[in-house]
N, C-alpha and C positions, 0 to 999 in steps of 0.2 A: 579878817572876815571871809567867810567861804564864798567862792564863785561857782556859779552853776555853768557847766559847759555841756554842749550838745554833742553827741557822737552820731555821726551819720553813717548809713550803710556804704562801706568804701567799695571802690572799683575792684572787682574780684578777678579782674585780668581775663584774658582769652575772649574779649569781646562780649562778655556777659552783661546783661543790662538790668536784671532783676533776680531776686532770690525769695524763697518762702521761709519764714520763720518756723523751724521745726520744734525747738526747745530752747527755752530760756534757761541759762546756767547760773543766773543770779536773781535776786528779788530786790523790790524796793527796800532800802535800809541796809543792804549788804555793803561791806567795804571791799573795794576791789583795788588790786594793784596794777601798776602800769603793765600793758601787755597781758593782762589775764584774760583768757576766753570768757565772754559774757554770753554769747548766744550761739546755737548751732542753726545754720541756715542750709537749705537745699538749693542748688542752682541747677541749670540745665546740664551741668557736667558732673557735679558730685556734691556730697554733703561736707561742709567745712565749718570749722569753729572760728568765730570772729573774735579777735582780741581787742580790747579797748585801749587806746593810747593814753588814757588818763587814769590817774589813781585818786581815790576818793570814796564818797558815799554815794551809792545809786539813789537818785530821787525820783525817777519815773522810768517806766518802760513804755516805749511809744508804739507798740505793735502786739497783737495777739498771735499765739501760736497758730499756724495754719494761714497766716496772712501773708500775701505776696507784696513785697516792697520794691520799688525801682531803686537803683543806685542813686545815692545822694539823699534819700529820704531819712529823716531822723529815727535812730534806733532807741537811744535812751539818753538820759541827762545824768551828769555826775557832779556832785558838789565837792569842789577841791579846796585845800586850805591855801593860805597866802603865799606859800612857797611852791604851790603846784603850778604847772604850766597854764598859761591863759592865752586864748585867742586861737582862732583857726590855724592850723598848720603846726602847731606846737605839740609837745607830748613826745612819745617815743617815736612816731613816725611809722612803726610797723602795724599798720592797721590790719594786716592778715598775715598769719604765719607763712613765711616763705616769700611774701610779697612786700618788699619795703616801698616807702614813698619817697619820691625825689623832691617834694616840696608841697606847699599848699595846693589844694585843688583849686582850678580856676572857678571863679565865681560866674554864675549865670546872672545876666542882668534881668531885673524884674519886668514881668510883662504887665503893662497897664490894663486895668479891668475894662470890659467891653462897655462902650458908650450906651447910655439909656436915654429915654425921654425924646425931646425934639431932636436932639443931635443924631440919635440913632435912626429916627424916622427920616431925616434928611440924607441918610446914607453915609454920615461921617464915619470914618473907620479909626480915628485917633492917631496916636503915634506909638502904638505898642511896639516894644523891642524885645527880642529874645536873645538867649545866649547862643553859644555855638552849636552847630548840628551835631546830633549823635553820630558815633562812628560804627561801622561794621568791620568785617574782616575779609581779606582776600584769600584765595586758596594757599599762597605762599606764607600765610601767616601775618602778613602786613596789614595794617588797618587803612581803610579808605573811607571817605565820607559816605554816610548813608543818604539815600535819595529822600527827598521830601515827599510824603505821601499825600496824593491826591490834590488836584487843582480846584479852585472854586467852580461849582456846578453852574452851568449857564442858566438853569432855571431856579437858582436859588432866591432871587427877589420875588419872583412869582409865588414860589412855594411859601416863603415867609409871609406874603400877603394873605395867602389862602388860610394859613393856619396861625395867624398872628394872635387871635383871641386865646386859642388854647395854649400856645407856647408862652404867652405872657404870663399865664396864670401858673406856670410850672417853675417853681422856685429853684428846683435843682438842675435845670437844663443847662443854665450858664451859657446860653447861646448868644454870640455877639459876632463882632468881626475884628478881634484884636490882632489877627496875624495876616492881614492884608498883603504885607510885603515881608520878605525875610523867611528864614527856616521856622518851621513849626516846632514848639518846644515839647517833643515827645521822645522819651527815650526808649520805651518798650516797643519792640516789633509786634507783640501781641496786641497792643493797643491800636497800632497802625492797622493790623489786619482786621480787627473787630470793626473799626471805623470803615474801612473799605468794603467789608462784606455788608455792612448795615447802611451804606450809602450815606455816612455822615462826613461832612466837609470839616476837617480838623481845623482848617484856617477860621472857622466860625465859632470855635469853641475857646472859652477863657478857662484855662487849666486851674484846678483847686489845689494842686500839689505845691511843693516848695518852689518859690520864685516862678510861679505861674506854670509849673509842670503839668501837662495834660495826662490824667490817670485814666485807668479803666473805668472808674466810677463815673468820670465826666462823660465818656462815650456812652456808658450804659444809661445815664440819666437822659442824654440827648435822644437815644433810641427810644426811651419810654415817652418822652415828649412827643416824638415823631408818631409813636403808635396811639398816643391819646388823640392826636388831631386827625389821624387817618380815617376813624369811622364817619366823621362829617363829610369828608371829601368822598368817601365810598358811597354814602347816601345819594350824593348828587350824580355819581357816575351810574349807580344801578337803576336810577329812574329812566334812563334811556338805553340801558344794556341789559341782555339776558342775564338771569341769575346763574352763578357758577358755584360749584362746591368750594367752601373755604377750607383749604388744606394747608396753605403756607403758614398760617399762624398757629396751627395746633402742634402740640408737643407730643410726640409719640410716647406711649407708655413703655416703661422698662426702666433698667438701671442705667444712670448716666454717669460715666467716668470721665472726669476732666483730662483734657490733654495738656498736662503741664509737667514741669520738672523734667526728669530724664525721659518719660514717655512722650512728652510734647516735643522735646528736642529731636529724639529719634524720628518722630513722625515728620517734623519739618524737614530734616536731612534727607529722609528716604524719598519724600515727595520732590525735593529739589533734584536729587539724583535721577529720578525717573523722568522729570521733565527735561532735563539738560543733556543726559548722557545717552547716546545711541548704543546701548549695550548689545552684545551677542554673547552666546554661551557654546562652548564645546566640551566634550567629556569622553572619558576612556575608562574601561576597567583595567585594573593592574593586579598582578599577583603579589601580594605583600608578605608572603611566607618567609622569604629571606630577610626582609627588613624586621620582621618580628623575632626571627632567630638572631639576628645581629643584636637587637636591643636586649634580648635575654642574656647573650654572651657578655655584653658590656656590663650588665648589672650583676652577673655572677662573679665578675673580676673584682668586686669590691668597690668601696668608695660610694659617692652619692648616686642614687638611683637616677637613670636617664628616662625622661618622659617621652612618649611617642610623639607628642606635640613638638618637642624640641628637635627630634630627628626630622620631622616634616619641615620645621622652620629652617633647619640647616639645609635641607634640599631646595627650599624656596630661595634662599639667598644665593645659592650656587646657580640656580636657574636664572635669577634676575641679573646675575653677572654676565650671563650669556645673551640675555634678551633684555637689555636695559630699556627698551621701548615701554615695557610694562611697569617699570617704576618711574612714573611720571604723572603730569597733570597737564591739563589744557588751560592755558592763559587765554581766555575768550576775548579779552580786550586787545591783546596784542596779536591774536590769532597765531599762537605758537604753542608747540608742545614742548614742555620743559622736562627734559630727562634729568633725573636727580643722581647725584654721586654718592648717596647714603641710603641705607634701608631702615626706615623706622617701621617695624612690622607690627601691625595691629592684629589682634585676635579677638574673635567674639566670645564674650562670657555672659551667660545667663544668670542673673541674680534676682533676688526677691523684688528689687526695685526695677526691673526690667532689663533689656539687653543693653550691655555696654561694651565698648571696644577699646580696652587699654592698649598702650603702645609700648613695644620694647624698642628703646632707642638703640641705634647703631647695631642692629641685630647681625649685620654682615661681619662684624668684628668679633662675635661671641662664639665659642664652641658649644657643643651640645650640653656640657655640664653647666656652663654659665646661663645658657638659654633656659634650661630646666629650672634653675634657681629663680630667675627673673619671672618666668610664667608663674611659678608658685607664689612669689611675693605679690604680683599684680592681681592675680586671682583672688587671693585672700583679701586684699585691699578692696576689690570690687565688691566681695560679698559683705564686707564690713561697711561699705559705703564711705571709705575714707580715701578714695582716689583723688588726687589733686586734678584741677583742670588741665595742667601741663601733661599729665600721664594719660589724658583721654583725647589728645589732639596732636595733629602733627604727623599722622601715619601716612606712609608712602605706598603701602600694599597690605592687604588683609588676608589672614589665613583663617578660614572658618571650618571648624571641625564639627559639623552638624551630625556626624556619626554618633556622638554621645546621646542624641535623642533616639537612636534606634532606626534611623531612615538611611537610605541608600544614596539618594540623589537630591539635588535642589538646583534652582536657578536664582541665586541671591541677587539683591540689588546692590550695586557698587557703592562703597562707603565714599561719597563725594568728599573732596575733589580728586580721590585716587582714580587709577586708570584700570585697575583690575583686582579680582579676588579669587583666591584658590579655595575650592570646597573639597571637603573630604567626607566621604560617607562611612558607614560602619564597615568594620572588617569581619567577614563571616566566611565559614567554610563553604566553598562551592565546587562543583565539578570543573576541572580545568584540564586543558591538553598541556601537559608538562613533559618535555623531552620526548614528544611523539606518542606519549601514552596518556590515557584519561586518569587523572588523579584528583583527590580532594585538596584543594589548596585554599589559603587565606586570601580572599579576594576583596578588593576595595574599589569603589567608583570614585574617580577624581573629575572635578569639573572646573572649568575656568571661565569666569564671566569677565569680559574685557570691553573697554571703551573703543569702539571701532574707528574712532578718529586718530587714535595714537598709532594704530597698526592694522594690518590686515589679517585674514585668517592664517596665512602661512606663518607668521610670527607666533600667533597665539597657539597654533598647533604644535610649533617647534617647541615652545616653552613647555606646554602640557606633556608632549611626547618625552622630553628630557626628564621632567618630574616622574613620570610613569617608570622610565628606565632606572632611575635611582631608587625607587621603590622596590622594583623587581631585582635590581642587583646593585645594593648598597656600595659595592666596591667601586662603582663608577665615580662616587664622590672622592675617592682617593686621588683623582687626577687634579681636583681643586684645592686640596688641603696643603 
């Protein structure tokens, strides 16, 4: 007799907590094999194909294309035969290509629904229990517990009394007090932020998701219930207060683009960088004529073509060996600057899905030819949307070639938690004093944005000057080869 197994959205790694269904690769009634990709999802890092650990017949697809699901939410169900795997944790174990599973996922304990009736009126909170708290990530890649969002508001009882009639009639609000103690069952940081900005106490919500998980819809329902009750309270206030223009509730006209997926992740990361890092920028013009001639000579000698980005990357790794302070991050908890002994070089790549920063692992061990090949591979994967989360994280220094956009200079935001970014403008013919005479040379503007906590201007200036010297006289690199 066939057994129906439920396949849930697996942990995609790198601290990711949710994904959007982009495209189903199967339909109800299709026969799938073990580890066959069944759905394409987009995370905050990349688009990935998710394989199903069970073999059998697809009986239901539990999400529409374009819908966001938290990790652990049901994806589909599969009917398997008598010899097929049965029970959670069985099957292939490879829930995501390249990411094996070490065992069955830990079960969350169920949250008891919010009390209603006389018990709720008397302030009883029940004995609701939750599972383990969600985890975030540290700058060094290790995971640490996520903080519980929001303490109970002091005015919650009074607000509940004032709006009790309206709230009681809203079936979707699911407002109670099931989480008076212990962590709140919320996986998505977006849900936490939505609740925080809307003044919703997550401890007063009973989640509608799997095992009591609080979803975005729960918070939005609570916000709607709050908005429904607001007009009655507003009428009381306006009886004794002067009328003011109502602008906070109005939605401005225009096109609204959701900040989600890659665009949302970039927005969050840049905002955090600007909040936490006291950055400064220095810049210098350099004569890149000799560097361009050296590249032309390399490519004329035969073999794979060497890219300009690869030569600039080679210069960066040589400069970081001399100024290791800039290949570091700040451990705010320990109040320490951590200097790293490896260079994982990120580089900015513009794609149809937005700006992404792929990472070249151990760039300091690669020559110009190997760097050229890796830049080409990662750029192609970025444009195709097939970069893995591991290829988009872990960078220690970023090289930003904004000259491809036809601009000379920029003051970029540091890619948190890194300590610095080298910017390269366009290379254009300009008047330049060369060997005591005015000449037309290929000039480029270089800029360095750095975290002022890791070094002072002398170190940053020394790094940038060394980079400029290598651009003007590539033979300087021979000392480090």
